[in-house]
Residue frames as a rotation matrix with the C-alpha (Angstrom) as fourth column:
GLU 1
0.676 -0.223 0.702 -4.98
-0.611 0.362 0.704 -19.12
-0.411 -0.905 0.109 -48.53
ARG 2
0.240 -0.678 -0.695 -1.79
-0.583 0.471 -0.662 -21.12
0.776 0.564 -0.282 -48.87
ALA 3
0.729 -0.078 0.680 -0.65
-0.565 0.491 0.663 -24.20
-0.385 -0.868 0.313 -46.98
VAL 4
-0.028 -0.793 -0.608 2.46
-0.805 0.379 -0.456 -26.36
0.592 0.477 -0.649 -47.10
LEU 5
0.801 0.317 0.507 2.30
-0.551 0.722 0.419 -30.02
-0.233 -0.615 0.753 -46.08
ASP 6
-0.448 -0.881 -0.151 4.99
-0.894 0.443 0.063 -32.66
0.011 0.164 -0.986 -45.73
MET 7
0.628 0.758 0.179 3.62
-0.737 0.652 -0.177 -35.99
-0.250 -0.021 0.968 -46.94
ALA 8
-0.567 -0.782 0.258 5.27
-0.679 0.621 0.391 -39.42
-0.466 0.047 -0.883 -46.91
LEU 9
0.385 0.621 0.682 3.70
0.075 0.716 -0.694 -41.34
-0.920 0.319 0.230 -49.77
SER 10
-0.498 -0.578 0.646 4.57
0.677 0.205 0.706 -42.16
-0.541 0.790 0.290 -53.35
ARG 11
-0.807 0.183 -0.562 3.81
-0.421 -0.845 0.329 -39.68
-0.415 0.502 0.759 -56.09
ALA 12
-0.781 0.514 -0.354 1.61
-0.071 0.491 0.868 -42.28
0.620 0.704 -0.347 -57.78
GLU 13
-0.410 0.640 -0.650 -0.42
0.896 0.414 -0.158 -42.77
0.168 -0.648 -0.743 -54.58
PHE 14
-0.627 0.169 -0.760 -0.78
0.208 -0.904 -0.373 -39.00
-0.751 -0.392 0.532 -54.13
VAL 15
-0.836 0.293 -0.463 -2.12
-0.548 -0.420 0.724 -38.64
0.017 0.859 0.512 -57.68
ARG 16
-0.659 0.617 -0.431 -4.48
0.370 0.764 0.528 -41.61
0.655 0.188 -0.732 -57.21
GLN 17
-0.363 0.521 -0.773 -5.92
0.897 -0.031 -0.442 -40.18
-0.254 -0.853 -0.456 -54.00
LEU 18
-0.770 0.057 -0.636 -6.13
-0.099 -0.995 0.030 -36.69
-0.631 0.086 0.771 -55.48
HIS 19
-0.817 0.459 -0.349 -8.27
-0.408 -0.032 0.913 -37.98
0.408 0.888 0.213 -58.36
VAL 20
-0.448 0.692 -0.566 -10.54
0.750 0.636 0.184 -39.85
0.487 -0.342 -0.804 -55.95
ALA 21
-0.373 0.256 -0.892 -10.98
0.709 -0.540 -0.452 -36.75
-0.598 -0.801 0.020 -53.78
PHE 22
0.033 0.282 -0.959 -11.21
-0.346 -0.897 -0.276 -34.31
-0.938 0.341 0.068 -56.71
PRO 23
0.172 0.075 0.982 -12.22
0.683 0.710 -0.173 -36.05
-0.710 0.700 0.071 -59.96
GLU 24
0.958 0.251 0.136 -12.00
0.274 -0.675 -0.685 -32.67
-0.081 0.694 -0.715 -61.73
ALA 25
0.427 -0.869 -0.250 -8.24
-0.155 -0.342 0.927 -32.43
-0.891 -0.357 -0.280 -61.01
GLN 26
0.968 -0.209 0.137 -6.09
0.161 0.104 -0.981 -31.75
0.191 0.972 0.135 -64.06
GLN 27
0.199 -0.960 -0.195 -2.32
0.737 0.016 0.675 -31.95
-0.645 -0.278 0.711 -64.34
THR 28
0.969 0.246 -0.006 -1.36
0.199 -0.797 -0.570 -28.49
-0.145 0.551 -0.821 -65.61
GLY 29
0.451 -0.892 -0.038 2.41
-0.753 -0.357 -0.552 -28.87
0.478 0.278 -0.833 -65.47
PRO 30
-0.170 -0.576 -0.800 5.12
0.095 0.798 -0.595 -31.12
0.981 -0.177 -0.081 -64.12
ASP 31
-0.569 -0.012 -0.823 3.92
0.771 0.341 -0.538 -31.98
0.287 -0.940 -0.185 -60.60
VAL 32
-0.911 0.394 -0.119 1.25
-0.324 -0.864 -0.385 -29.23
-0.255 -0.312 0.915 -60.74
PHE 33
-0.615 0.788 0.036 -2.44
0.747 0.568 0.346 -30.04
0.252 0.240 -0.937 -60.39
SER 34
-0.924 0.373 -0.090 -5.45
-0.315 -0.871 -0.377 -27.75
-0.219 -0.320 0.922 -60.38
GLY 35
-0.607 0.793 0.054 -9.20
0.716 0.516 0.470 -27.83
0.345 0.324 -0.881 -60.46
ASP 36
-0.702 0.535 0.470 -12.42
-0.566 -0.820 0.088 -26.03
0.432 -0.204 0.878 -59.76
ALA 37
-0.631 0.520 -0.576 -14.79
0.652 0.758 -0.030 -27.34
0.421 -0.394 -0.817 -57.11
ALA 38
0.265 0.876 -0.403 -18.04
0.964 -0.246 0.099 -25.53
-0.013 -0.415 -0.910 -56.32
GLY 39
0.879 0.134 0.457 -16.73
0.255 -0.943 -0.215 -22.21
0.402 0.306 -0.863 -57.63
LEU 40
0.729 -0.682 0.056 -13.36
-0.373 -0.327 0.868 -22.53
-0.574 -0.654 -0.493 -55.88
HIS 41
0.734 -0.594 -0.329 -10.18
-0.213 0.260 -0.942 -22.68
0.645 0.761 0.064 -57.95
TRP 42
0.771 -0.521 0.367 -7.31
-0.319 0.184 0.930 -24.55
-0.552 -0.834 -0.024 -56.32
THR 43
0.556 -0.692 -0.460 -3.73
-0.479 0.185 -0.858 -25.46
0.679 0.698 -0.228 -57.23
ILE 44
0.850 -0.383 0.361 -1.39
-0.133 0.508 0.851 -28.08
-0.510 -0.771 0.381 -55.76
ARG 45
0.501 -0.788 -0.358 2.35
-0.640 -0.059 -0.766 -28.18
0.583 0.613 -0.533 -56.48
LEU 46
0.971 -0.240 -0.006 4.46
0.197 0.787 0.585 -31.17
-0.136 -0.569 0.811 -55.51
GLN 47
0.396 -0.918 -0.002 8.16
-0.755 -0.324 -0.570 -30.90
0.523 0.228 -0.821 -54.76
ALA 48
0.547 -0.261 -0.795 10.28
0.316 0.944 -0.093 -33.95
0.775 -0.200 0.599 -53.95
SER 49
0.584 -0.393 0.710 11.83
-0.797 -0.444 0.410 -33.94
0.154 -0.805 -0.572 -50.47
SER 50
-0.567 -0.810 -0.149 14.49
-0.733 0.579 -0.358 -36.17
0.376 -0.094 -0.922 -49.00
PRO 51
0.044 0.608 -0.793 13.11
-0.103 0.792 0.601 -39.66
0.994 0.055 0.097 -48.36
LEU 52
0.346 0.155 0.925 12.10
-0.931 -0.070 0.359 -40.77
0.120 -0.985 0.120 -44.89
GLN 53
-0.271 -0.545 -0.793 14.26
-0.338 0.826 -0.452 -43.65
0.901 0.145 -0.408 -43.65
LEU 54
0.398 0.421 0.815 12.77
-0.917 0.181 0.355 -45.96
0.001 -0.889 0.458 -41.01
GLY 55
0.208 -0.438 0.875 15.26
-0.203 0.855 0.476 -48.76
-0.957 -0.277 0.089 -40.53
ARG 56
-0.691 -0.454 0.563 15.35
0.379 0.435 0.817 -50.59
-0.616 0.777 -0.128 -43.84
LEU 57
0.219 0.879 0.424 12.15
0.934 -0.063 -0.352 -48.93
-0.283 0.473 -0.835 -44.99
ARG 58
-0.839 -0.457 -0.294 12.58
0.315 -0.850 0.422 -45.92
-0.442 0.262 0.858 -47.26
LEU 59
0.159 0.978 0.132 9.52
0.849 -0.067 -0.523 -43.77
-0.503 0.195 -0.842 -47.99
GLU 60
-0.409 -0.168 0.897 9.12
0.710 -0.676 0.197 -41.07
0.573 0.717 0.396 -50.61
ARG 61
-0.128 0.379 -0.917 8.43
0.735 -0.585 -0.344 -37.62
-0.666 -0.717 -0.203 -49.19
TRP 62
-0.270 0.142 0.952 6.83
0.796 -0.523 0.304 -34.67
0.541 0.840 0.028 -50.90
THR 63
-0.775 0.164 -0.610 6.35
0.221 -0.835 -0.504 -31.05
-0.592 -0.525 0.611 -50.00
VAL 64
-0.285 0.799 0.529 2.78
0.942 0.130 0.310 -30.27
0.179 0.586 -0.790 -51.03
ASN 65
-0.930 -0.022 -0.366 2.02
0.091 -0.981 -0.173 -26.59
-0.356 -0.194 0.914 -51.68
ILE 66
-0.257 0.933 0.253 -1.70
0.966 0.248 0.067 -25.88
0.000 0.262 -0.965 -51.73
ALA 67
-0.985 0.012 -0.175 -3.19
-0.014 -1.000 0.013 -22.60
-0.174 0.015 0.985 -52.92
LEU 68
-0.180 0.978 0.102 -6.86
0.982 0.185 -0.042 -21.68
-0.060 0.092 -0.994 -52.52
PRO 69
-0.963 -0.270 -0.027 -6.90
0.267 -0.961 0.069 -18.11
-0.044 0.059 0.997 -53.83
ASP 70
-0.720 0.680 0.138 -10.01
-0.584 -0.701 0.409 -16.00
0.375 0.214 0.902 -53.36
ALA 71
-0.401 0.585 -0.705 -11.75
0.429 0.800 0.420 -18.67
0.809 -0.134 -0.572 -51.28
THR 72
0.218 0.539 0.814 -14.30
-0.663 -0.530 0.529 -17.79
0.716 -0.655 0.242 -48.65
ALA 73
-0.536 -0.389 0.749 -13.95
-0.838 0.356 -0.415 -19.37
-0.105 -0.850 -0.516 -45.21
GLN 74
0.357 0.765 0.535 -16.85
-0.589 0.630 -0.507 -21.69
-0.725 -0.134 0.676 -46.03
GLN 75
0.832 -0.105 -0.545 -15.29
-0.468 0.397 -0.790 -22.79
0.299 0.912 0.281 -49.35
ARG 76
-0.212 -0.977 0.023 -11.92
-0.774 0.153 -0.614 -23.40
0.596 -0.148 -0.789 -47.65
GLY 77
-0.309 0.156 0.938 -13.59
-0.822 0.452 -0.346 -25.47
-0.478 -0.878 -0.011 -44.95
ARG 78
0.748 0.644 0.164 -15.39
-0.440 0.665 -0.603 -27.67
-0.497 0.378 0.781 -47.46
TRP 79
0.592 -0.594 -0.545 -12.23
-0.543 0.206 -0.814 -28.09
0.596 0.778 -0.201 -49.58
TRP 80
-0.437 -0.818 0.373 -10.08
-0.826 0.201 -0.526 -29.08
0.355 -0.538 -0.764 -46.58
GLN 81
0.064 0.540 0.839 -12.73
-0.728 0.601 -0.331 -31.49
-0.683 -0.590 0.431 -45.36
ARG 82
0.934 0.290 -0.208 -12.75
-0.344 0.577 -0.741 -33.21
-0.094 0.764 0.639 -48.75
PHE 83
0.248 -0.931 -0.269 -8.92
-0.606 0.068 -0.793 -33.25
0.756 0.359 -0.547 -48.97
SER 84
-0.414 -0.446 0.794 -8.50
-0.910 0.192 -0.367 -34.53
0.011 -0.874 -0.486 -45.41
ALA 85
0.512 0.698 0.500 -11.00
-0.674 0.688 -0.270 -37.34
-0.533 -0.199 0.823 -45.91
HIS 86
0.976 -0.116 -0.186 -8.74
-0.064 0.663 -0.746 -38.85
0.210 0.740 0.639 -48.57
PHE 87
0.231 -0.973 0.009 -5.25
-0.157 -0.046 -0.987 -38.00
0.960 0.227 -0.163 -47.38
GLN 88
-0.416 -0.463 0.783 -5.13
-0.790 -0.243 -0.563 -37.67
0.451 -0.853 -0.264 -43.62
LYS 89
0.134 0.530 0.837 -7.38
-0.803 0.553 -0.221 -40.64
-0.580 -0.643 0.500 -42.98
GLY 90
-0.663 -0.571 0.483 -5.85
-0.251 0.778 0.576 -43.03
-0.705 0.261 -0.660 -45.51
GLY 91
-0.980 0.199 0.028 -8.44
0.081 0.263 0.961 -42.77
0.184 0.944 -0.274 -48.25
GLY 92
-0.455 0.855 0.249 -11.71
-0.662 -0.512 0.548 -41.76
0.596 0.085 0.799 -46.62
């Protein structure tokens, strides 16, 4: 399974939240992170996007490419639940 997300947060905050959600996460290349959780290998690639401008406020934006190869539906569900708890709800 592959998914592409558009996220408005700093790279540093993304990395911080990623390590809270997945302590096993390793940086395996420039803006590439991977890990193994409960027998599921995953990879996340960040790509800078144009910033989001809200009046005077300028927010970093990232395209987040997530790959969960060879995952069962149950493994994917658990992974997304863990990811969402830290990213889509502001840190769990």
